[in-house]
N, C-alpha and C positions, 0 to 999 in steps of 0.2 A: 242797071246795077253799077255801071261805071260812074254815072252821075251821082248816085248815092254815096259811093266811095269817095268821090271827089269832094262833095260837100262835107262829108265827115272829116276828110283830111284837112280841108281849109279851116274848119271850126277848131279842130284839135291844134293845128298850127297857130292860129290866132290866139288861142288860150295860152299856149306855150310862150308866144311872143309877149303876152301880158306879164307872165311870170319872169321872162327875161328882163323886162323893164324894171321890175322890182329888184332883181339881182344887180343890175347895172347901177341903180341909184343907191341901194343900201350897201353894196360892197364899197363904193366910193366913200361913203360916210362912216363905214365901219359898224353899221347897224345890223341887228338880227333881221332875218327875213320873216320872222314871226310878227304878228300884228296886222291890223287892217291898213289898207292903203290910204294915204292922205295927200292933200295938196302940198307940194314942196314949198310953196310961198306962204300960205296962211295956216298950214298944218291942220286944216279941217279934215276930219275923217270923211272919206268919199262914200256916197250912197251906191247901192248896187247898180242903179241905172246909169251911174257915171263910170262904171267899170266894164262896160261892154266893149270888147276889143274892137278897135278901128272905128266902129260906129259912134261911140260916145264922144270921141274927139271931134267928129264932124257935127254931131248934134249940139255940142257945146260951143261950136264956132271956134274951137281951139283955145278957149279961155275958161278959167275956173268960174263956176257959177256963183261963188261967194265973193272972192276978192277981185275977180276980173283979170288976174294976171295971165299972161299967155302960157299955154301948156306946150312944152317943148315938142318940136316935130319928131323927136326920137320915138315917142310913144306910138303913133300910128305907123311910122316907118318900120320899126322893129316888129310890130304885130303883123303887118302886111308881109314883111320879108319871111317871117317864120311860116305864115300861111302858105306862101308860094313854095318855099323849100320843102315843107311837109307834103304838099300836093305832088311835087316832083318825085319825092321818095316813094310815094304810093304808086304813081304812074310808072315808075321804073321797075316796080316789083314784078316777079314772074306771075303768069296768069293763074298758076296753081299755087295757092298760099298754104305752105306747110310750116312746121316749127322753124326750120332753117330760114325760109323766106321771110317769115315774120321777124326773126332776129335781125336779118339784113335791113329790113325797113326801119325797125326801131333803132338800130345802130346809126343809120344815115340821118334819121331825125335828131338823135342825140348829138351827133357831130355837128349838124347844122345849128342846133341850139347853142352849143358852145361857141361856134364861130360867130354867130350873130351877137352873142353877149360881148365877146372881146372886141368885135368890130365896133359896136356901139360905144363901148367904153373908150376905145382909142380915138374914135371920131369926136367924142364929146370932151374928153379931158387930155388927150394925147398921152395916155398912160396905159400900161398893160397890167391887169390883175394877176400877178405872177403865181400866187398861191392857187388861185382858181385854175389857171392854165396847167400847172404841173399836176394838180389833183385830177383834172379832167384827162390829161394825157395818160396817167396811170390806169384810170378806170376804163377809158376807151380802148387802150391797148390790150388790157385783159379781156375785154369784150371781143376784140378781133381774134385773139387766140382761141377763145371759145368757139368762134365761128369757123375755125380751121386754118387760120393764117399762121405759118411758121413763125415762132417767136424771134428767130434769128433775123428775119427780114425787118421786123419792127425795131429791134435793137440797132441794127445797122442803119436804118432810116433815121432814128432818133439821133445817133451819133453824127452821121454825115451832115444832116441839115442844120443841127444846132451848132456844130463846129464851123460850117460854111458861113452861116449868118453871123456867128460870133467873130469870125475873121473880118467880115465886112465892117463890123462895129469898131474893132480894134484898129484896123488899117485906116479907116476914115475918121477915127477919133470921134465917133458918134455923129458925124455929119451926114452919112448916107442913110442911117437908120438908128432907131433908139436901142437902149440897152435891154428893153423888154422883148424885142423882136426875136432874138435867138431862142427865148423860151417858147414863143409861138412856133418857131421852127422845130423845137423839140416835140411839141404837140403834134405837128403835122407829120414829122418823121416817124414818131412812135405809133401813129394811127394808120398812116398809109403804107409805111414800110419802104424798103429799098427794092427797086429803084423808083417806084411810083411817086414817092415824095419829092424826088428831084425834078420830075416833070412838073409837079405842082409849084415848086419854087421857080422854075424857069418861066412858067405861065405867069406867076406873080410879078416877076421882073419885067416881062414883056408888057403886061397890062399896066403896071405901075409906071414904067418908063413912057409908055404911050400917053397916058393920062397927064403925067407931069409935063411932057413936051407940049401937049395941047394947051394946058393951062398957062404955060410960059408964053406960048405964041399969042394967046388971047390976052396976055397981061393980067390974068386973074391972080397970079402969084408971081413972086420974084425968086431968084436963085437962093435967097436967104429964108424963104418961107418954109416952115416945117410942114411936110405933108405926111399924115399918118400912113404907115405902110401895112398895118395889120389888115385893113380891108382888102388889099391886093393879095396878101398871103391867104386870106380866107377864100377869096375868089379862085385863086390858083389851086387850093386844096380841093375845092368842090369840082373844078374842071377836071382835075386828075382823077377824082373819084368817079365822076360821071362817065369819063371816057377810059376808065382803067383797062377794060378788056382790049380795046384797040391799042392803047399805049404799051401794055405788057406783051401783046402779040408780036409787035415789031421791035421790041427791045432785045438786044443781044444778051442782057444780064437778067435773065429770068430764073428764079429759083424753083418755081413750080410749073 
């Protein structure tokens, strides 16, 4: 049973990852998500056999079968990431699946989807799709309220994290992080709530600082290199979500 559920979760996650790729590309170009997928180089409409998540990229050797142009690594990476995160959401679920448990699984998958989309967007173009982030924050926060989280926690989280990251942007004049990062902070705060969101931001700074230091030591980057921060914010948010029970248990500022 566990194996069947795992396979189901991986397949669903990979399909969601394929849709995430569509969003990442078409949001950047301002296109509608309607219409069939096509090669970004030669614009040829892709066949069904070329749209199998993860597998098609490897079967094609990472190149378009028509024009031979390389297919960006983003495609299999995003699909694999969503497959793994969806599997984690299912494995973390209670053994007895009722309506509330299903809502928790679906919420975690939806949050993972949003985080993967904005991470891929930031990694590829060093931009944050603000409209998508704010819209997602509103929908996911409403979802959390329906799951029983007090709305005051979510409001406090949204204010605290967005103001904190906004202060970093202003004080550093944009050198420490980009102008879009506070909006991602708004998303994390509105979804995780206070004080859980602050743990997520702390984890993001620890991970981001460690990775940046390692890259500097290895001379992969310089002090002037722009390193996207959204991937670290996304990682911190997931860490806070996964260990929320332990973090809230030992926090002195718990509302529930």
